[in-house]
C-alpha angles and dihedrals in degrees: 000000000000113000101181142010115232111206118211114184127208094258094046099074096143124121088212092057111144092236091054092048088055094048131096116222092207098056111014130083122218111223119203123167141182103210136177094236091063096044093046113035084100124008096264121204109265090236090057093050090048093048094051096044095046093045089049092052093048091047092050089052090051091052091050091050088052091057103264125139105236128189104196123185120200123210092244094048105124090216094051121124120226095239143044091243090049090054092048090052092048093051092042092054091048092052099033097242135115097185116112131181116197138166109238110270122237096238129066093224092062094043090054092046092054094043090052096043118119088242136090098257123182112195115203124198117266098238097177087106132083093233123047118219090246090052091050092050090050090052092047098045113112096002117131091207126031097207117178094220094066092045090049092055090054090053091050090052092045095050099032088226115156091359130135102201105306092335128088116254112268091015095278134084094212131032095181091123088065093049102073105088121138114236134222129213113279119183090193095056111118121240130222111276116272127206131208112235115249125214093278092052093045089054090051092048090055090050093048091046091053096045107032106031091123093059118104110262145060114266101192137088092044116186107160126127113251100183134059091242092058092042088056089051089053090051091050092048092051094047093050102038111022112022096081092068097036096094098049096044106028092113097043124110128199131182094222100038116059097178110029105170098338119126106214086213093127090083091059095039093053091048091053097246089118131031127225097237096048090052094048094044090054091048091048091049091057089055096045089050089055094245099119133029121257094247091059095050095041093047092054096043089051091057092053107038095022114041099020095050092040097053091048089055091049093049095054095037093053096048139221096314094061097097090054097056119123112168093164092056094231112172112164117124120252104263121241092248088077087065094048103276118148117284132171091213103101095198093054092044092053096044093048094041091052090047090051093051102036106023082230142096124161125249098268093049088052097042105034103029114031094016095043092050093048092051094046092047094049097242117177102266093216090060089048089049093051091047093055090044090052103045108039124081093215096046119122119156097247091060101026101048098058091044091051106031094036112024100029106031102026086222092140092063097247106315090131106017125048089209137009115277096235130141142165122245091277093082092052091046091052096048101038147031092233097105098061094069097038126119087223125067118237088199092059113088097181137018136058095302096046114126107260090227089061093052097040094047093065092038088057092047092049098047093046097041094119091059101041108028091092095049106110091211091059100040094098091053092054091047089055091049092048092053092059118100119253090247092053092049091049091050092050095047093044091050091050092048092050091049092050091047090054091048093049090048089059096250119147110261 
């Protein structure tokens, strides 16, 4: 006799999940389901679909081996419903129960679906994070500015990570200033750990290939970990072989090295195969053992217990309408080059090509290449949001939307960022080797060969002057603009308009 259904979602693959802790092996039924609604609400990268489905199947097998009753629905099951709620109703009818225990999902659309389901659903907090949502709201209440840096310091104090008594390790809370070095090619640089697909994963790959071949992205080769054991191996490999250089080169970009010193652990962390504290404790241990410099360890810890926890708090505090915000009124369509169409911009071509092949690009490629261009060009931020949600293997709305809508596109009006993250081509030239092989010239500020980032940067500044002229962090930029001659300004703005007209007409840019 089944008393309750215990829902486990595809990004909740943690044996310590609150819903599992509440469950009784003797009387409860675990419900896991591969459903069309979850694979298709945006056109997910085939690698992401394969990762989630394979990891789900492996996790269900692990639960069964541990003595749980598991009702698992495969995507190609002819009796499968299209939705999570549909599967819960189907299983409930089969076992004569309407009681459901679930850990709160990470997206508003699923929370609302479960809350409105014709079932008795109990939603438990997702406590796989360092900071609870109530704790974040208490921190945010009454503050004029919700800056990540101040939140991050609270998380350091709470966890004791990278602390020496009550002082930050190395005497500073943040070593970001030291972490902006350009990189050079290094044939001896290690790569993130790769895994050979087993029979379960191969079956999933065949299914994804048959069903989602039209989605943007290359499915094979597929080398991601799909179990907790392999995710832990990936963490160990990163800590031992790549972490030491992470700090110095975390912002660097190279044509012939897609990963540099990045870990690719976010895919496993956001699935639930790894936890934030176990990652950070391993990173801290490498520093305390003298194996990595403080800027490397601090920089990585900041991403996990700083940014990741912070954006989750913002997403749930701001509510379901957050991904639709557009305070700058940007309305241009996302250009075809984001889906792999020809472009003469080498940086965009490499960032998008890498995304197509790997379902991955690191934070600077996302923020300062594809994101920077979209903001400068006035692309509709909701389209940008849905693109990031679609193409990256670690993207779930709770973490992706604030990073895109807030940090990247400034569409939330400055809740996350104190100024827009915009730059000319000079930043990309400084941090990458993309510009050397580009059809455009980063040194040209006007004319047909001028780098589009150079033209669009001043076009953005000019059209949004009323909003940003009073921002102290942007004052120097406006002083530079004001010192230009009228002829120079006209040439820049005319060049930007002509570029945008070509882009909107569907021409290759």
